[in-house]
C-alpha positions as CSV (number, residue, x, y, z in Angstrom):
1,X,-0.2,0.1,-0.1
2,X,1.4,3.2,-0.9
3,X,2.6,5.1,1.9
4,X,0.2,8.2,1.3
5,X,-2.4,5.9,1.4
6,X,-1.6,4.6,4.9
7,X,-1.0,8.0,6.2
8,X,-4.7,9.5,4.8
9,X,-6.1,6.7,6.3
10,X,-4.6,6.9,9.3
11,X,-5.8,10.4,9.7
12,X,-9.0,9.2,9.0
13,X,-9.4,7.2,12.3
14,X,-7.5,9.2,14.2
15,X,-10.4,11.8,13.7
16,X,-13.1,9.4,14.2
17,X,-11.3,8.1,17.7
18,X,-11.2,11.8,18.1
19,X,-14.5,12.5,16.8
20,X,-16.5,10.0,19.1
21,X,-14.4,11.2,22.5
22,X,-16.3,14.7,22.1
23,X,-19.6,13.5,23.4
24,X,-20.4,17.6,23.6
25,X,-20.4,18.4,19.9
26,X,-21.7,15.1,19.2
27,X,-24.9,15.8,20.7
28,X,-26.5,18.9,19.5
29,X,-29.9,20.4,20.8
30,X,-30.1,22.5,17.4
31,X,-32.1,25.6,16.4
32,X,-36.2,25.8,17.0
33,X,-38.8,26.1,15.0
34,X,-41.9,27.5,15.3
35,X,-44.2,24.2,14.9
36,X,-48.2,23.1,16.0
37,X,-47.5,20.0,17.0
38,X,-47.5,17.1,19.6
39,X,-45.0,14.9,21.5
40,X,-44.9,11.8,23.5
41,X,-43.2,11.1,26.8
42,X,-42.7,6.7,27.3
43,X,-40.7,5.7,30.0
44,X,-40.2,3.8,33.6
45,X,-39.6,4.6,37.0
46,X,-37.9,2.4,39.3
47,X,-36.3,2.7,42.4
48,X,-34.8,0.6,45.3
49,X,-36.3,1.7,47.8
50,X,-39.6,-0.4,49.1
51,X,-42.3,2.1,48.0
52,X,-45.8,2.9,47.4
53,X,-46.1,1.1,43.0
54,X,-49.2,2.5,43.2
55,X,-49.3,6.6,43.8
56,X,-45.4,7.1,41.2
57,X,-46.2,10.3,39.4
58,X,-44.3,11.7,36.7
59,X,-44.9,15.5,36.5
60,X,-43.8,17.6,33.1
61,X,-43.6,21.2,31.9
62,X,-43.6,22.0,28.9
63,X,-43.3,26.1,28.3
64,X,-45.3,26.8,24.7
65,X,-43.4,30.4,24.3
66,X,-45.9,30.9,21.5
67,X,-49.1,31.3,23.9
68,X,-46.9,32.4,26.6
69,X,-47.4,29.6,29.4
70,X,-46.3,26.6,30.5
71,X,-48.3,23.8,30.6
72,X,-48.3,21.2,33.4
73,X,-48.9,17.4,32.9
74,X,-49.7,14.7,35.3
75,X,-49.4,11.4,34.9
76,X,-49.2,8.0,37.0
77,X,-47.2,5.3,36.8
78,X,-48.7,1.4,36.4
79,X,-47.3,-1.1,39.4
80,X,-44.2,-1.6,37.2
81,X,-43.4,2.4,37.4
82,X,-44.8,2.5,32.9
83,X,-46.1,5.8,32.1
84,X,-47.3,7.0,28.6
85,X,-47.7,11.0,28.2
86,X,-48.9,12.9,25.3
87,X,-47.9,16.9,25.9
88,X,-49.0,19.6,22.7
89,X,-45.8,21.4,21.5
90,X,-45.4,24.9,19.5
91,X,-41.4,24.7,18.3
92,X,-40.2,21.4,16.5
93,X,-37.4,21.1,19.6
94,X,-38.6,21.4,23.2
95,X,-37.2,21.6,25.9
96,X,-39.3,20.2,28.9
97,X,-39.0,19.9,32.9
98,X,-39.5,16.1,34.0
99,X,-39.0,15.4,38.0
100,X,-41.3,12.5,40.0
101,X,-43.1,12.7,43.1
102,X,-40.0,10.0,44.2
103,X,-38.3,13.1,44.2
104,X,-39.9,16.2,43.6
105,X,-37.3,18.6,44.2
106,X,-34.7,16.8,41.4
107,X,-35.7,18.0,38.4
108,X,-34.4,16.3,34.6
109,X,-34.5,19.0,31.8
110,X,-35.3,17.2,28.9
111,X,-35.3,17.2,24.6
112,X,-38.6,16.8,22.8
113,X,-39.1,16.3,18.8
114,X,-42.3,17.2,17.7
115,X,-44.0,14.5,15.8
116,X,-41.6,11.4,18.0
117,X,-41.1,9.8,21.2
118,X,-38.8,9.8,23.9
119,X,-38.4,7.3,26.2
120,X,-37.7,8.8,29.9
121,X,-36.3,5.4,32.2
122,X,-34.7,6.3,35.4
123,X,-33.3,4.3,38.5
124,X,-33.3,5.5,41.8
125,X,-30.8,4.2,44.4
126,X,-31.4,4.1,48.0
127,X,-31.1,7.1,48.7
128,X,-33.7,8.4,46.0
129,X,-30.8,9.9,43.9
130,X,-29.7,9.2,40.4
131,X,-28.7,5.4,39.7
132,X,-29.2,5.4,35.7
133,X,-31.1,7.7,33.0
134,X,-32.0,6.1,30.5
135,X,-33.4,8.1,27.1
136,X,-33.7,7.9,23.5
137,X,-33.9,9.7,21.2
138,X,-30.5,11.1,22.7
139,X,-30.9,14.9,22.1
140,X,-28.8,16.0,25.1
141,X,-25.9,15.0,27.4
142,X,-26.9,13.2,30.8
143,X,-25.0,15.9,32.7
144,X,-26.9,19.0,30.5
145,X,-30.3,17.1,31.3
146,X,-29.0,16.6,35.5
147,X,-26.7,19.8,35.8
148,X,-29.2,22.3,34.0
149,X,-31.7,22.9,36.8
150,X,-28.8,22.5,39.7
151,X,-26.7,25.7,38.4
152,X,-29.6,28.0,37.6
153,X,-30.3,26.9,41.1
154,X,-26.8,27.9,42.5
155,X,-26.4,31.0,40.5
156,X,-29.5,32.6,41.8
157,X,-28.9,31.8,45.5
158,X,-25.3,33.2,44.7
159,X,-24.5,35.4,47.5
160,X,-23.5,39.1,46.9
161,X,-19.6,40.1,47.5
162,X,-20.4,42.9,49.0
163,X,-22.9,44.5,51.3
164,X,-26.3,46.2,49.7
165,X,-25.2,49.6,48.8
166,X,-28.1,52.1,48.9
167,X,-29.4,52.8,45.0
168,X,-32.3,54.1,45.7
169,X,-31.1,57.9,45.5
170,X,-29.5,57.7,43.3
171,X,-29.5,57.8,38.4
172,X,-31.8,54.6,37.9
173,X,-28.5,53.9,35.5
174,X,-26.2,53.1,38.4
175,X,-28.7,50.6,39.4
176,X,-28.1,48.4,35.9
177,X,-24.9,48.6,35.8
178,X,-24.6,47.2,39.2
179,X,-27.6,44.8,38.0
180,X,-25.4,44.2,35.2
181,X,-22.5,43.0,36.9
182,X,-24.1,41.0,39.2
183,X,-25.6,38.6,36.6
184,X,-22.2,38.9,35.1
185,X,-20.6,37.3,38.4
186,X,-23.2,34.7,38.6
187,X,-23.4,33.6,34.6
188,X,-18.8,33.0,36.3
189,X,-20.4,29.3,38.0
190,X,-22.2,28.5,34.8
191,X,-19.3,28.9,32.7
192,X,-16.9,27.5,35.0
193,X,-18.7,24.7,34.9
194,X,-16.9,21.8,33.2
195,X,-19.8,19.3,33.0
196,X,-22.1,21.2,30.9
197,X,-22.1,21.1,27.3
198,X,-20.9,24.5,25.4
199,X,-24.3,25.0,23.8
200,X,-26.2,23.7,26.2
201,X,-24.2,26.8,28.5
202,X,-25.6,29.1,25.8
203,X,-28.9,28.6,26.3
204,X,-29.6,28.6,29.9
205,X,-26.7,31.6,29.4
206,X,-30.4,33.9,27.7
207,X,-32.2,31.6,29.8
208,X,-31.0,32.9,33.2
209,X,-30.4,36.3,32.3
210,X,-34.0,36.9,31.0
211,X,-35.1,35.9,34.2
212,X,-33.6,37.9,36.4
213,X,-33.5,41.1,34.6
214,X,-37.7,39.9,34.7
215,X,-37.4,39.6,38.6
216,X,-35.5,42.0,39.6
217,X,-35.1,44.7,37.0
218,X,-38.6,45.7,35.4
219,X,-40.1,46.8,38.1
220,X,-37.6,49.3,39.2
221,X,-39.2,51.8,41.9
222,X,-39.8,47.4,43.4
223,X,-36.6,47.2,43.4
224,X,-35.4,50.2,45.1
225,X,-37.7,49.8,47.7
226,X,-36.6,46.9,48.3
227,X,-32.9,48.4,48.1
228,X,-33.8,50.5,50.5
229,X,-35.4,48.2,53.4
230,X,-31.8,46.4,52.8
231,X,-29.3,48.9,53.1
232,X,-31.4,50.9,56.1
233,X,-33.5,48.3,57.7
234,X,-36.3,50.4,58.0
235,X,-39.5,48.3,57.4
236,X,-42.4,51.2,57.9
237,X,-40.6,54.3,55.7
238,X,-41.3,54.6,52.2
239,X,-38.5,56.5,50.3
240,X,-38.7,59.2,47.1
241,X,-37.8,56.8,44.5
242,X,-36.7,58.2,41.1
243,X,-39.4,58.2,38.4
244,X,-38.2,56.1,35.2
245,X,-38.8,56.5,31.4
246,X,-39.2,54.1,28.3
247,X,-35.9,55.0,28.0
248,X,-34.9,52.9,30.9
249,X,-35.6,49.9,29.6
250,X,-32.8,50.2,26.7
251,X,-31.3,47.3,29.0
252,X,-33.5,45.1,25.8
253,X,-30.9,45.7,23.5
254,X,-28.7,43.7,25.4
255,X,-30.6,40.5,25.0
256,X,-31.3,40.1,21.3
257,X,-34.4,38.9,21.1
258,X,-34.6,38.1,17.5
259,X,-32.1,34.9,18.8
260,X,-35.0,32.4,18.2
261,X,-33.3,30.5,20.6
262,X,-35.3,31.6,22.9
263,X,-37.8,30.1,22.2
264,X,-37.2,26.9,24.5
265,X,-35.7,28.6,26.9
266,X,-38.4,28.5,29.5
267,X,-38.1,31.9,31.7
268,X,-39.2,33.3,27.8
269,X,-43.2,33.4,27.9
270,X,-43.1,35.4,31.3
271,X,-40.7,37.8,30.3
272,X,-43.1,38.6,27.4
273,X,-46.1,39.0,29.4
274,X,-44.0,41.6,32.0
275,X,-43.2,43.4,28.5
276,X,-47.3,43.6,27.4
277,X,-47.8,44.4,30.8
278,X,-45.8,47.0,32.0
279,X,-47.4,50.8,32.7
280,X,-44.1,52.2,31.6
281,X,-43.6,51.0,27.7
282,X,-47.1,51.2,27.5
283,X,-48.1,48.8,24.6
284,X,-51.5,48.6,23.6
285,X,-53.5,46.1,23.8
286,X,-54.3,43.3,21.0
287,X,-57.9,43.6,21.5
288,X,-59.6,43.3,17.6
289,X,-56.8,45.6,16.3
290,X,-55.6,44.3,12.6
291,X,-52.3,43.1,13.5
292,X,-50.1,44.7,11.1
293,X,-51.0,47.7,12.5
294,X,-50.9,46.9,15.9
295,X,-47.6,45.7,14.7
296,X,-46.9,49.2,13.9
297,X,-47.8,50.8,16.9
298,X,-45.4,48.7,19.2
299,X,-43.0,49.4,17.0
300,X,-42.9,53.0,17.1
301,X,-42.5,52.3,21.1
302,X,-40.3,48.8,21.4
303,X,-37.6,49.3,18.2
304,X,-35.2,51.4,20.2
305,X,-35.4,50.0,23.0
306,X,-35.0,45.9,22.2
307,X,-32.5,47.3,19.4
308,X,-34.5,46.4,15.7
309,X,-37.5,46.9,14.0
310,X,-38.2,43.4,11.7
311,X,-37.9,39.9,12.3
312,X,-39.7,36.9,14.2
313,X,-39.6,38.7,17.4
314,X,-42.5,41.0,16.5
315,X,-44.9,38.4,15.7
316,X,-43.9,35.6,18.8
317,X,-44.9,39.3,20.2
318,X,-48.1,39.4,18.5
319,X,-49.0,35.4,18.9
320,X,-48.4,36.6,22.8
321,X,-51.0,39.7,23.3
322,X,-53.4,37.3,21.8
323,X,-51.8,34.8,24.4
324,X,-52.8,36.8,27.3
325,X,-56.3,37.4,26.8
326,X,-56.8,33.4,26.5
327,X,-54.0,32.5,29.4
328,X,-55.2,35.8,31.6
329,X,-58.9,36.2,30.7
330,X,-59.6,32.6,30.4
331,X,-61.4,34.8,27.0
332,X,-62.1,33.0,23.8
333,X,-61.2,35.0,20.8
334,X,-64.0,36.7,18.5
335,X,-64.8,36.1,15.5
336,X,-63.4,39.7,14.5
337,X,-59.7,38.2,16.3
338,X,-59.8,34.7,14.2
339,X,-60.5,37.2,11.2
340,X,-57.3,38.9,11.9
341,X,-55.1,36.4,12.7
342,X,-55.7,34.2,9.2
343,X,-56.1,37.7,7.2
344,X,-51.9,38.0,9.0
345,X,-51.0,34.5,9.6
346,X,-52.9,32.5,7.0
347,X,-52.0,29.0,8.0
348,X,-49.0,28.9,9.2
349,X,-48.3,27.7,12.4
350,X,-48.9,30.4,14.7
351,X,-51.8,30.6,13.5
352,X,-52.5,26.9,14.1
353,X,-51.0,27.3,18.1
354,X,-53.5,30.3,18.4
355,X,-57.0,28.3,16.9
356,X,-55.9,24.9,18.6
357,X,-55.2,27.2,22.4
358,X,-58.6,29.0,21.7
359,X,-59.9,25.5,21.4
360,X,-59.4,24.8,24.5
361,X,-60.7,27.8,26.1
362,X,-63.6,27.7,24.4
363,X,-64.5,24.5,26.6
364,X,-63.3,25.9,29.6
365,X,-65.1,29.0,29.0
366,X,-68.2,27.0,29.2
367,X,-67.9,26.5,33.1
368,X,-66.2,29.6,34.1
369,X,-68.7,31.4,36.4
370,X,-68.6,35.0,36.4
371,X,-66.3,37.3,38.6
372,X,-67.8,38.6,41.4
373,X,-65.8,41.4,43.5
374,X,-66.6,42.2,46.7
375,X,-65.4,44.5,49.3
376,X,-65.4,44.2,53.0
377,X,-62.8,47.1,53.5
378,X,-65.0,48.2,56.1
379,X,-65.5,44.6,58.6
380,X,-62.9,44.0,61.7
381,X,-60.6,42.3,61.1
382,X,-62.1,39.4,63.6
383,X,-65.4,39.6,61.6
384,X,-64.0,39.1,57.2
385,X,-63.8,34.9,57.7
386,X,-67.6,35.1,59.4
387,X,-68.8,37.6,56.9
388,X,-67.4,36.4,54.2
389,X,-69.0,31.9,54.7
390,X,-72.4,34.3,56.0
391,X,-73.3,35.1,52.6
392,X,-72.6,31.7,51.1
393,X,-75.2,29.6,54.0
394,X,-75.8,26.5,52.8
395,X,-72.9,25.3,50.4
396,X,-69.3,24.2,51.5
397,X,-67.1,27.0,51.0
398,X,-63.6,26.7,49.6
399,X,-61.2,29.3,49.9
400,X,-57.4,30.0,48.8
401,X,-55.5,32.8,49.7
402,X,-53.3,34.0,46.1
403,X,-51.1,36.5,45.0
404,X,-50.7,37.4,41.5
405,X,-46.7,37.7,42.0
406,X,-47.4,34.0,43.1
407,X,-45.8,32.0,40.6
408,X,-47.6,28.2,42.8
409,X,-50.6,29.8,43.4
410,X,-51.0,30.7,40.0
411,X,-50.1,27.2,38.7
412,X,-52.3,25.1,41.5
413,X,-55.0,27.3,39.7
414,X,-54.8,26.1,36.4
415,X,-54.0,22.6,37.2
416,X,-57.4,23.5,39.0
417,X,-60.0,24.5,36.7
418,X,-60.9,21.9,34.3
419,X,-62.2,19.9,37.8
420,X,-63.0,23.3,39.5
421,X,-66.3,23.3,36.3
422,X,-67.3,20.0,37.4
423,X,-68.8,21.2,40.5
424,X,-70.6,24.9,38.5
425,X,-73.7,23.1,39.6
426,X,-73.1,21.9,43.2
427,X,-73.7,23.6,46.3
428,X,-70.0,24.7,46.5
429,X,-68.7,28.5,46.2
430,X,-65.0,29.0,45.6
431,X,-63.8,32.2,47.2
432,X,-60.0,33.9,46.3
433,X,-58.5,36.1,48.4
434,X,-55.3,38.5,48.5
435,X,-54.6,41.9,49.8
436,X,-52.4,45.3,48.0
437,X,-49.0,43.0,47.6
438,X,-51.3,42.3,44.5
439,X,-51.0,45.7,42.2
440,X,-54.8,46.2,42.0
441,X,-54.5,46.9,37.9
442,X,-52.9,43.1,37.7
443,X,-55.4,42.2,39.8
444,X,-58.0,42.8,38.3
445,X,-57.0,41.9,35.0
446,X,-55.8,38.2,36.3
447,X,-59.0,37.4,38.3
448,X,-61.3,37.6,34.4
449,X,-59.7,34.7,34.3
450,X,-60.5,32.7,37.7
451,X,-63.7,33.6,38.4
452,X,-66.1,33.1,41.4
453,X,-65.8,35.2,44.7
454,X,-62.9,37.6,45.0
455,X,-61.9,39.7,47.8
456,X,-59.3,42.6,47.9
457,X,-58.2,42.5,51.5
458,X,-57.2,44.9,53.8
459,X,-53.4,44.0,55.3
460,X,-54.6,44.1,58.6
461,X,-57.3,41.8,57.0
462,X,-55.0,39.8,55.9
463,X,-52.2,39.5,58.9
464,X,-55.4,38.8,61.3
465,X,-56.8,35.2,58.6
466,X,-52.7,34.4,58.4
467,X,-52.2,34.5,61.8
468,X,-55.6,32.9,63.5
469,X,-55.2,30.3,60.7
470,X,-51.5,30.0,61.6
471,X,-50.5,30.1,57.8
472,X,-47.0,30.5,56.9
473,X,-47.1,31.0,52.9
474,X,-49.0,31.0,49.8
475,X,-51.3,29.2,48.4
476,X,-52.7,28.5,51.6
477,X,-56.2,26.9,51.9
478,X,-59.5,27.0,53.8
479,X,-62.4,24.7,54.2
480,X,-66.0,25.2,55.8
481,X,-69.1,23.0,55.4
482,X,-72.6,23.9,54.5
483,X,-73.1,24.5,58.0
484,X,-70.2,27.7,58.3
485,X,-67.9,25.3,60.4
486,X,-64.5,25.7,59.6
487,X,-63.7,22.0,59.1
488,X,-59.9,21.9,57.5
489,X,-56.8,24.0,56.2
490,X,-54.2,23.7,53.4
491,X,-50.6,24.9,52.4
492,X,-50.0,24.5,49.2
493,X,-51.8,22.7,46.4
494,X,-52.3,19.4,47.3
495,X,-53.6,18.5,43.7
496,X,-56.5,18.0,41.8
497,X,-57.6,15.0,43.6
498,X,-57.3,15.8,46.9
499,X,-59.2,18.7,46.6
500,X,-61.8,17.7,45.2
501,X,-62.3,14.5,47.9
502,X,-62.5,16.6,50.5
503,X,-65.1,19.2,48.9
504,X,-66.7,16.1,47.7
505,X,-66.7,15.1,51.2
506,X,-69.2,17.7,52.3
507,X,-71.5,18.0,49.9
């Protein structure tokens, strides 16, 4: 064999061996494309512990970037540990969260493909650690799946490297500079992680940045009130805070929001909702406007802030604007809105996704009770519960203590939405209590989608109830029988079946 051929074959073999040793580069998550579809997750959950095999649940969270929500699915595994779940997806690839009732605080991030079947076999050791994870087809490295949410948690919990300094009395630019520096410092944890692939670090970095800005920077006044309390330890007085205008949100340019990879970031939908709802940015509601006219108004406001005038981002934002109505108000699209959607997106994927969601909302809307807002601000603190329950004599009363900022509260309401409809013709009153920690305007918007009876309590009334019943956090729930006698209290949503059983036991 000629020497040159031998050398070529040797180089090829060496290259193949080198590639086989680089699992991070061999597995590519890819770039998402908007697509209305479904995916199936099957698998088996086993454990070396002696656990009740009749009560192992698999919980899945699927981000929907077009309709603007995270949808939760739950399945009971059979006695052999097998389960199967069909989910709606809005992109050709999706990153979903999965955890089981055996280890609720240990989640995996898993790649799904629209139209495909992903098999997830998880074996726990005797301490409920992951002994074996086998996922086919392989779309991510095992370290990416296991470490992704762990490192996000580590970045969130990273303590500041110095004591808080006063920012509430300074130029807002100083706060934005400090926020940027804080994010970069936290991202160093991710960048130094030797287990996570370079591609996945890029996705996690985008996801973390939009999450932390959404939580800590969008509401400047709230951030400065917190800063004042942390610096001064004053819990009673309010500082004088500078007012910001739209130019404050120029930090949006740093995100390059036209990047399609945001479609698989779990925080993107909430980031979009914040932009749509922000009163200072002041985007118009889409209502029954034709989409080109609405987008023209939006671009006048937003293009200088985000740094571009065209791109897929604006179509996604328009879809999210309809999603606010479908999710927040649980209000179906009007005929005019459906016409506008068809005129703009024709039979495209965004139109398919919105109309699919609309059909789900139509079904939920059949059983949604009208919103009733009650004012009991003049009622003494110790008479609030008595007054509320007396209004519903002869009915089981289920009371939900919640807030607009409480993610678990909102998730629980969404979970219980369809189950709640089962009681629409029965002697049950659903009552929702919140206080001034929920911004009034946002509260008025959210309760449209909840329906039933609502109370916006004074802080002293709220504190009395929390103390009287020994409640430490929300969501919390109080249950009264038909005679108005207090029966039970629960903190944290216990699941649809347990709530239904509690109510049915009193009917």
